N, CA, C and O atoms as a GROMACS GRO file, in nm:
protein
  412
    1MET      N    1   0.073  -0.119  -0.009
    1MET     CA    2   0.005  -0.006  -0.006
    1MET      C    3   0.075   0.123  -0.012
    1MET      O    4   0.178   0.118   0.056
    2ALA      N    5   0.056   0.236  -0.068
    2ALA     CA    6   0.125   0.352  -0.071
    2ALA      C    7   0.104   0.440   0.043
    2ALA      O    8   0.152   0.554   0.047
    3LEU      N    9   0.028   0.384   0.142
    3LEU     CA   10  -0.003   0.472   0.262
    3LEU      C   11   0.057   0.407   0.377
    3LEU      O   12   0.060   0.285   0.390
    4ARG      N   13   0.108   0.495   0.467
    4ARG     CA   14   0.155   0.434   0.612
    4ARG      C   15   0.171   0.538   0.699
    4ARG      O   16   0.190   0.652   0.656
    5ARG      N   17   0.164   0.510   0.831
    5ARG     CA   18   0.158   0.624   0.930
    5ARG      C   19   0.288   0.695   0.963
    5ARG      O   20   0.387   0.621   0.973
    6GLY      N   21   0.304   0.811   0.979
    6GLY     CA   22   0.421   0.870   1.022
    6GLY      C   23   0.381   0.967   1.129
    6GLY      O   24   0.265   0.974   1.169
    7ASP      N   25   0.498   1.056   1.183
    7ASP     CA   26   0.482   1.151   1.262
    7ASP      C   27   0.399   1.268   1.228
    7ASP      O   28   0.439   1.351   1.147
    8GLY      N   29   0.284   1.276   1.289
    8GLY     CA   30   0.194   1.392   1.268
    8GLY      C   31   0.087   1.363   1.166
    8GLY      O   32   0.014   1.454   1.126
    9GLY      N   33   0.075   1.235   1.120
    9GLY     CA   34  -0.019   1.191   1.035
    9GLY      C   35  -0.003   1.079   0.942
    9GLY      O   36   0.043   0.979   0.997
   10VAL      N   37  -0.027   1.067   0.823
   10VAL     CA   38  -0.002   0.958   0.740
   10VAL      C   39   0.078   1.006   0.622
   10VAL      O   40   0.058   1.122   0.588
   11LEU      N   41   0.169   0.930   0.551
   11LEU     CA   42   0.224   0.938   0.445
   11LEU      C   43   0.188   0.855   0.335
   11LEU      O   44   0.176   0.733   0.342
   12LEU      N   45   0.166   0.942   0.210
   12LEU     CA   46   0.127   0.879   0.092
   12LEU      C   47   0.226   0.895  -0.018
   12LEU      O   48   0.260   1.010  -0.048
   13ASP      N   49   0.278   0.793  -0.081
   13ASP     CA   50   0.378   0.786  -0.176
   13ASP      C   51   0.315   0.816  -0.311
   13ASP      O   52   0.214   0.752  -0.338
   14ILE      N   53   0.357   0.900  -0.394
   14ILE     CA   54   0.272   0.936  -0.511
   14ILE      C   55   0.367   0.957  -0.643
   14ILE      O   56   0.474   1.017  -0.639
   15ARG      N   57   0.319   0.907  -0.743
   15ARG     CA   58   0.362   0.932  -0.870
   15ARG      C   59   0.307   1.039  -0.937
   15ARG      O   60   0.202   1.014  -0.996
   16LEU      N   61   0.355   1.163  -0.943
   16LEU     CA   62   0.297   1.272  -1.019
   16LEU      C   63   0.336   1.294  -1.151
   16LEU      O   64   0.457   1.292  -1.176
   17THR      N   65   0.245   1.319  -1.254
   17THR     CA   66   0.276   1.337  -1.397
   17THR      C   67   0.202   1.480  -1.415
   17THR      O   68   0.081   1.497  -1.403
   18PRO      N   69   0.297   1.580  -1.446
   18PRO     CA   70   0.257   1.707  -1.494
   18PRO      C   71   0.224   1.704  -1.630
   18PRO      O   72   0.237   1.600  -1.693
   19ASN      N   73   0.175   1.833  -1.693
   19ASN     CA   74   0.132   1.859  -1.816
   19ASN      C   75   0.030   1.744  -1.878
   19ASN      O   76   0.030   1.710  -1.996
   20ALA      N   77  -0.049   1.695  -1.787
   20ALA     CA   78  -0.135   1.615  -1.845
   20ALA      C   79  -0.275   1.685  -1.904
   20ALA      O   80  -0.289   1.806  -1.885
   21ALA      N   81  -0.358   1.624  -1.960
   21ALA     CA   82  -0.488   1.665  -2.026
   21ALA      C   83  -0.585   1.719  -1.920
   21ALA      O   84  -0.651   1.822  -1.934
   22HIS      N   85  -0.586   1.632  -1.806
   22HIS     CA   86  -0.690   1.649  -1.701
   22HIS      C   87  -0.605   1.641  -1.578
   22HIS      O   88  -0.491   1.596  -1.588
   23ASN      N   89  -0.659   1.688  -1.449
   23ASN     CA   90  -0.636   1.651  -1.328
   23ASN      C   91  -0.708   1.525  -1.299
   23ASN      O   92  -0.824   1.507  -1.336
   24ARG      N   93  -0.632   1.429  -1.226
   24ARG     CA   94  -0.703   1.308  -1.200
   24ARG      C   95  -0.621   1.224  -1.121
   24ARG      O   96  -0.498   1.229  -1.126
   25VAL      N   97  -0.691   1.138  -1.041
   25VAL     CA   98  -0.612   1.044  -0.965
   25VAL      C   99  -0.638   0.897  -1.026
   25VAL      O  100  -0.750   0.846  -1.030
   26GLU      N  101  -0.542   0.844  -1.066
   26GLU     CA  102  -0.557   0.721  -1.151
   26GLU      C  103  -0.550   0.578  -1.071
   26GLU      O  104  -0.574   0.473  -1.131
   27GLY      N  105  -0.518   0.579  -0.945
   27GLY     CA  106  -0.523   0.450  -0.874
   27GLY      C  107  -0.355   0.428  -0.837
   27GLY      O  108  -0.264   0.500  -0.877
   28VAL      N  109  -0.346   0.319  -0.758
   28VAL     CA  110  -0.230   0.267  -0.715
   28VAL      C  111  -0.142   0.205  -0.828
   28VAL      O  112  -0.201   0.127  -0.903
   29ILE      N  113  -0.014   0.229  -0.851
   29ILE     CA  114   0.080   0.168  -0.927
   29ILE      C  115   0.186   0.106  -0.856
   29ILE      O  116   0.203   0.132  -0.737
   30ILE      N  117   0.282   0.004  -0.934
   30ILE     CA  118   0.414  -0.034  -0.885
   30ILE      C  119   0.506   0.049  -0.959
   30ILE      O  120   0.506   0.055  -1.082
   31ASP      N  121   0.592   0.119  -0.877
   31ASP     CA  122   0.693   0.194  -0.965
   31ASP      C  123   0.815   0.095  -1.003
   31ASP      O  124   0.807  -0.025  -0.976
   32GLY      N  125   0.913   0.144  -1.060
   32GLY     CA  126   1.029   0.072  -1.115
   32GLY      C  127   1.113   0.002  -1.011
   32GLY      O  128   1.189  -0.090  -1.038
   33GLU      N  129   1.094   0.055  -0.883
   33GLU     CA  130   1.175   0.003  -0.766
   33GLU      C  131   1.076  -0.104  -0.684
   33GLU      O  132   1.115  -0.161  -0.583
   34GLY      N  133   0.948  -0.122  -0.737
   34GLY     CA  134   0.876  -0.221  -0.674
   34GLY      C  135   0.786  -0.160  -0.567
   34GLY      O  136   0.714  -0.233  -0.500
   35ARG      N  137   0.790  -0.024  -0.549
   35ARG     CA  138   0.713   0.026  -0.439
   35ARG      C  139   0.567   0.089  -0.496
   35ARG      O  140   0.556   0.156  -0.598
   36PRO      N  141   0.469   0.055  -0.417
   36PRO     CA  142   0.335   0.119  -0.452
   36PRO      C  143   0.341   0.256  -0.448
   36PRO      O  144   0.412   0.310  -0.364
   37ARG      N  145   0.267   0.328  -0.537
   37ARG     CA  146   0.254   0.471  -0.550
   37ARG      C  147   0.128   0.498  -0.607
   37ARG      O  148   0.083   0.430  -0.699
   38LEU      N  149   0.060   0.609  -0.549
   38LEU     CA  150  -0.057   0.669  -0.614
   38LEU      C  151  -0.038   0.743  -0.717
   38LEU      O  152   0.031   0.844  -0.704
   39LYS      N  153  -0.097   0.710  -0.843
   39LYS     CA  154  -0.052   0.778  -0.973
   39LYS      C  155  -0.158   0.891  -0.973
   39LYS      O  156  -0.278   0.875  -0.949
   40ILE      N  157  -0.093   1.014  -1.006
   40ILE     CA  158  -0.181   1.132  -1.005
   40ILE      C  159  -0.139   1.212  -1.124
   40ILE      O  160  -0.020   1.215  -1.153
   41LYS      N  161  -0.234   1.283  -1.201
   41LYS     CA  162  -0.167   1.357  -1.322
   41LYS      C  163  -0.254   1.487  -1.303
   41LYS      O  164  -0.375   1.489  -1.279
   42VAL      N  165  -0.164   1.603  -1.318
   42VAL     CA  166  -0.205   1.729  -1.315
   42VAL      C  167  -0.182   1.818  -1.437
   42VAL      O  168  -0.079   1.796  -1.500
   43THR      N  169  -0.271   1.926  -1.485
   43THR     CA  170  -0.247   1.988  -1.604
   43THR      C  171  -0.140   2.101  -1.588
   43THR      O  172  -0.103   2.168  -1.685
   44ALA      N  173  -0.092   2.119  -1.458
   44ALA     CA  174   0.002   2.222  -1.431
   44ALA      C  175   0.160   2.180  -1.496
   44ALA      O  176   0.204   2.068  -1.520
   45ILE      N  177   0.211   2.283  -1.510
   45ILE     CA  178   0.360   2.258  -1.570
   45ILE      C  179   0.461   2.245  -1.433
   45ILE      O  180   0.447   2.303  -1.325
   46PRO      N  181   0.553   2.163  -1.470
   46PRO     CA  182   0.658   2.148  -1.353
   46PRO      C  183   0.752   2.258  -1.329
   46PRO      O  184   0.872   2.235  -1.333
   47GLU      N  185   0.710   2.372  -1.304
   47GLU     CA  186   0.786   2.490  -1.297
   47GLU      C  187   0.752   2.571  -1.188
   47GLU      O  188   0.633   2.590  -1.167
   48ASN      N  189   0.847   2.628  -1.105
   48ASN     CA  190   0.802   2.696  -0.994
   48ASN      C  191   0.706   2.652  -0.901
   48ASN      O  192   0.628   2.730  -0.845
   49GLY      N  193   0.708   2.529  -0.883
   49GLY     CA  194   0.615   2.469  -0.789
   49GLY      C  195   0.474   2.447  -0.823
   49GLY      O  196   0.395   2.397  -0.743
   50LYS      N  197   0.439   2.488  -0.953
   50LYS     CA  198   0.306   2.490  -1.010
   50LYS      C  199   0.244   2.360  -0.985
   50LYS      O  200   0.136   2.357  -0.926
   51ALA      N  201   0.309   2.235  -1.031
   51ALA     CA  202   0.259   2.099  -1.036
   51ALA      C  203   0.238   2.052  -0.886
   51ALA      O  204   0.146   1.977  -0.853
   52ASN      N  205   0.336   2.106  -0.795
   52ASN     CA  206   0.305   2.064  -0.663
   52ASN      C  207   0.203   2.130  -0.599
   52ASN      O  208   0.142   2.071  -0.510
   53SER      N  209   0.174   2.240  -0.629
   53SER     CA  210   0.044   2.312  -0.590
   53SER      C  211  -0.072   2.247  -0.644
   53SER      O  212  -0.172   2.220  -0.577
   54ALA      N  213  -0.058   2.221  -0.771
   54ALA     CA  214  -0.180   2.143  -0.832
   54ALA      C  215  -0.211   2.013  -0.768
   54ALA      O  216  -0.326   1.970  -0.763
   55LEU      N  217  -0.104   1.948  -0.716
   55LEU     CA  218  -0.138   1.821  -0.640
   55LEU      C  219  -0.191   1.851  -0.519
   55LEU      O  220  -0.288   1.781  -0.488
   56VAL      N  221  -0.156   1.935  -0.439
   56VAL     CA  222  -0.215   1.981  -0.299
   56VAL      C  223  -0.371   2.010  -0.334
   56VAL      O  224  -0.463   1.952  -0.276
   57LYS      N  225  -0.386   2.095  -0.424
   57LYS     CA  226  -0.527   2.146  -0.458
   57LYS      C  227  -0.616   2.043  -0.495
   57LYS      O  228  -0.734   2.048  -0.461
   58LEU      N  229  -0.563   1.936  -0.573
   58LEU     CA  230  -0.648   1.821  -0.618
   58LEU      C  231  -0.671   1.719  -0.509
   58LEU      O  232  -0.781   1.666  -0.496
   59MET      N  233  -0.570   1.692  -0.431
   59MET     CA  234  -0.579   1.621  -0.308
   59MET      C  235  -0.683   1.673  -0.201
   59MET      O  236  -0.762   1.600  -0.140
   60SER      N  237  -0.672   1.798  -0.189
   60SER     CA  238  -0.771   1.879  -0.107
   60SER      C  239  -0.900   1.844  -0.138
   60SER      O  240  -0.975   1.787  -0.059
   61LYS      N  241  -0.934   1.882  -0.269
   61LYS     CA  242  -1.066   1.889  -0.325
   61LYS      C  243  -1.128   1.733  -0.312
   61LYS      O  244  -1.239   1.709  -0.263
   62SER      N  245  -1.042   1.636  -0.361
   62SER     CA  246  -1.079   1.486  -0.388
   62SER      C  247  -1.113   1.440  -0.242
   62SER      O  248  -1.221   1.385  -0.219
   63THR      N  249  -1.030   1.459  -0.153
   63THR     CA  250  -1.052   1.418  -0.001
   63THR      C  251  -1.133   1.495   0.072
   63THR      O  252  -1.169   1.448   0.180
   64LYS      N  253  -1.180   1.622   0.036
   64LYS     CA  254  -1.265   1.714   0.113
   64LYS      C  255  -1.176   1.746   0.245
   64LYS      O  256  -1.232   1.748   0.355
   65ARG      N  257  -1.042   1.770   0.233
   65ARG     CA  258  -0.990   1.831   0.356
   65ARG      C  259  -0.910   1.958   0.312
   65ARG      O  260  -0.891   1.984   0.193
   66GLY      N  261  -0.862   2.036   0.417
   66GLY     CA  262  -0.821   2.160   0.385
   66GLY      C  263  -0.684   2.146   0.337
   66GLY      O  264  -0.614   2.052   0.374
   67LYS      N  265  -0.634   2.259   0.237
   67LYS     CA  266  -0.509   2.246   0.165
   67LYS      C  267  -0.389   2.240   0.279
   67LYS      O  268  -0.286   2.176   0.255
   68GLY      N  269  -0.408   2.307   0.402
   68GLY     CA  270  -0.314   2.313   0.504
   68GLY      C  271  -0.285   2.168   0.557
   68GLY      O  272  -0.180   2.152   0.619
   69ASP      N  273  -0.364   2.068   0.540
   69ASP     CA  274  -0.354   1.927   0.590
   69ASP      C  275  -0.262   1.856   0.512
   69ASP      O  276  -0.219   1.746   0.550
   70PHE      N  277  -0.219   1.917   0.386
   70PHE     CA  278  -0.126   1.840   0.312
   70PHE      C  279   0.017   1.903   0.312
   70PHE      O  280   0.023   2.026   0.316
   71GLU      N  281   0.124   1.838   0.307
   71GLU     CA  282   0.271   1.890   0.295
   71GLU      C  283   0.348   1.773   0.203
   71GLU      O  284   0.344   1.651   0.216
   72ILE      N  285   0.412   1.845   0.118
   72ILE     CA  286   0.517   1.749   0.036
   72ILE      C  287   0.636   1.746   0.116
   72ILE      O  288   0.694   1.852   0.141
   73ILE      N  289   0.681   1.628   0.160
   73ILE     CA  290   0.790   1.620   0.247
   73ILE      C  291   0.905   1.570   0.183
   73ILE      O  292   1.017   1.588   0.231
   74SER      N  293   0.884   1.499   0.064
   74SER     CA  294   1.012   1.467  -0.005
   74SER      C  295   0.968   1.463  -0.168
   74SER      O  296   0.853   1.443  -0.207
   75GLY      N  297   1.070   1.484  -0.246
   75GLY     CA  298   1.037   1.473  -0.403
   75GLY      C  299   0.988   1.597  -0.448
   75GLY      O  300   0.929   1.596  -0.556
   76LYS      N  301   1.002   1.708  -0.385
   76LYS     CA  302   0.954   1.828  -0.428
   76LYS      C  303   1.000   1.864  -0.589
   76LYS      O  304   0.926   1.921  -0.670
   77LEU      N  305   1.119   1.824  -0.613
   77LEU     CA  306   1.158   1.823  -0.764
   77LEU      C  307   1.164   1.708  -0.854
   77LEU      O  308   1.219   1.711  -0.964
   78ASP      N  309   1.101   1.600  -0.798
   78ASP     CA  310   1.088   1.462  -0.862
   78ASP      C  311   0.950   1.442  -0.885
   78ASP      O  312   0.860   1.507  -0.832
   79ARG      N  313   0.937   1.341  -0.970
   79ARG     CA  314   0.792   1.288  -0.993
   79ARG      C  315   0.757   1.209  -0.880
   79ARG      O  316   0.640   1.219  -0.843
   80ASN      N  317   0.829   1.136  -0.821
   80ASN     CA  318   0.805   1.052  -0.701
   80ASN      C  319   0.799   1.144  -0.585
   80ASN      O  320   0.891   1.224  -0.570
   81LYS      N  321   0.704   1.141  -0.507
   81LYS     CA  322   0.680   1.229  -0.391
   81LYS      C  323   0.627   1.169  -0.287
   81LYS      O  324   0.540   1.083  -0.304
   82THR      N  325   0.671   1.204  -0.161
   82THR     CA  326   0.590   1.164  -0.034
   82THR      C  327   0.506   1.286   0.025
   82THR      O  328   0.559   1.394   0.050
   83LEU      N  329   0.376   1.262   0.046
   83LEU     CA  330   0.293   1.350   0.087
   83LEU      C  331   0.242   1.324   0.231
   83LEU      O  332   0.188   1.216   0.258
   84LEU      N  333   0.260   1.421   0.324
   84LEU     CA  334   0.200   1.412   0.465
   84LEU      C  335   0.080   1.470   0.465
   84LEU      O  336   0.061   1.587   0.433
   85ILE      N  337  -0.022   1.378   0.505
   85ILE     CA  338  -0.138   1.424   0.535
   85ILE      C  339  -0.178   1.433   0.686
   85ILE      O  340  -0.218   1.336   0.750
   86LYS      N  341  -0.164   1.549   0.732
   86LYS     CA  342  -0.179   1.591   0.885
   86LYS      C  343  -0.286   1.562   0.960
   86LYS      O  344  -0.399   1.588   0.918
   87GLY      N  345  -0.268   1.507   1.078
   87GLY     CA  346  -0.379   1.478   1.165
   87GLY      C  347  -0.323   1.352   1.242
   87GLY      O  348  -0.215   1.295   1.223
   88ASP      N  349  -0.431   1.318   1.342
   88ASP     CA  350  -0.413   1.185   1.408
   88ASP      C  351  -0.398   1.068   1.326
   88ASP      O  352  -0.488   1.034   1.250
   89PRO      N  353  -0.301   1.011   1.334
   89PRO     CA  354  -0.252   0.902   1.214
   89PRO      C  355  -0.366   0.805   1.209
   89PRO      O  356  -0.401   0.767   1.097
   90VAL      N  357  -0.429   0.760   1.315
   90VAL     CA  358  -0.545   0.643   1.319
   90VAL      C  359  -0.666   0.679   1.230
   90VAL      O  360  -0.704   0.609   1.136
   91PRO      N  361  -0.718   0.787   1.265
   91PRO     CA  362  -0.841   0.828   1.195
   91PRO      C  363  -0.809   0.860   1.057
   91PRO      O  364  -0.875   0.822   0.960
   92VAL      N  365  -0.699   0.935   1.053
   92VAL     CA  366  -0.656   0.986   0.896
   92VAL      C  367  -0.631   0.867   0.819
   92VAL      O  368  -0.679   0.854   0.707
   93GLU      N  369  -0.558   0.780   0.872
   93GLU     CA  370  -0.540   0.656   0.785
   93GLU      C  371  -0.662   0.587   0.739
   93GLU      O  372  -0.674   0.560   0.620
   94ALA      N  373  -0.752   0.556   0.824
   94ALA     CA  374  -0.864   0.496   0.804
   94ALA      C  375  -0.946   0.584   0.676
   94ALA      O  376  -0.988   0.530   0.574
   95GLU      N  377  -0.957   0.719   0.702
   95GLU     CA  378  -1.022   0.805   0.608
   95GLU      C  379  -0.967   0.788   0.455
   95GLU      O  380  -1.038   0.762   0.358
   96ILE      N  381  -0.825   0.807   0.456
   96ILE     CA  382  -0.768   0.772   0.322
   96ILE      C  383  -0.765   0.663   0.274
   96ILE      O  384  -0.767   0.653   0.151
   97ARG      N  385  -0.760   0.558   0.350
   97ARG     CA  386  -0.777   0.415   0.287
   97ARG      C  387  -0.916   0.403   0.226
   97ARG      O  388  -0.927   0.363   0.110
   98LYS      N  389  -1.022   0.436   0.299
   98LYS     CA  390  -1.144   0.435   0.239
   98LYS      C  391  -1.146   0.533   0.092
   98LYS      O  392  -1.202   0.502  -0.013
   99TRP      N  393  -1.084   0.629   0.113
   99TRP     CA  394  -1.083   0.717  -0.017
   99TRP      C  395  -1.010   0.634  -0.123
   99TRP      O  396  -1.063   0.619  -0.233
  100LEU      N  397  -0.903   0.584  -0.098
  100LEU     CA  398  -0.798   0.504  -0.193
  100LEU      C  399  -0.890   0.400  -0.249
  100LEU      O  400  -0.887   0.384  -0.371
  101GLU      N  401  -0.974   0.323  -0.176
  101GLU     CA  402  -1.052   0.221  -0.229
  101GLU      C  403  -1.150   0.255  -0.324
  101GLU      O  404  -1.189   0.177  -0.410
  102SER      N  405  -1.191   0.374  -0.310
  102SER     CA  406  -1.299   0.425  -0.400
  102SER      C  407  -1.231   0.479  -0.560
  102SER      O  408  -1.306   0.514  -0.651
  103LYS      N  409  -1.094   0.480  -0.575
  103LYS     CA  410  -1.027   0.507  -0.691
  103LYS      C  411  -0.985   0.384  -0.773
  103LYS      O  412  -0.924   0.398  -0.879
   0.00000   0.00000   0.00000
């Protein structure tokens, strides 16, 4: 699973594709290193943090959580990212797992 508990919330591993035709969450994939990642596409370009901002906006809208609940903690300049979803890890993990199952 691309989701795990971390300090201050849960961590979600993501494979982000910028310059896509549509903003969308495509589901969990296995990357080249054999790690599960949530595949997400955004229309924003990978310049000046625009794709990262679009990722946070899409996650916020899709999960119905505030933008401040999300923080990219690794991979800011890479397609492979780790996103921290802030909050009490137990209920946040349950909420995000349920959301992922719907994808």
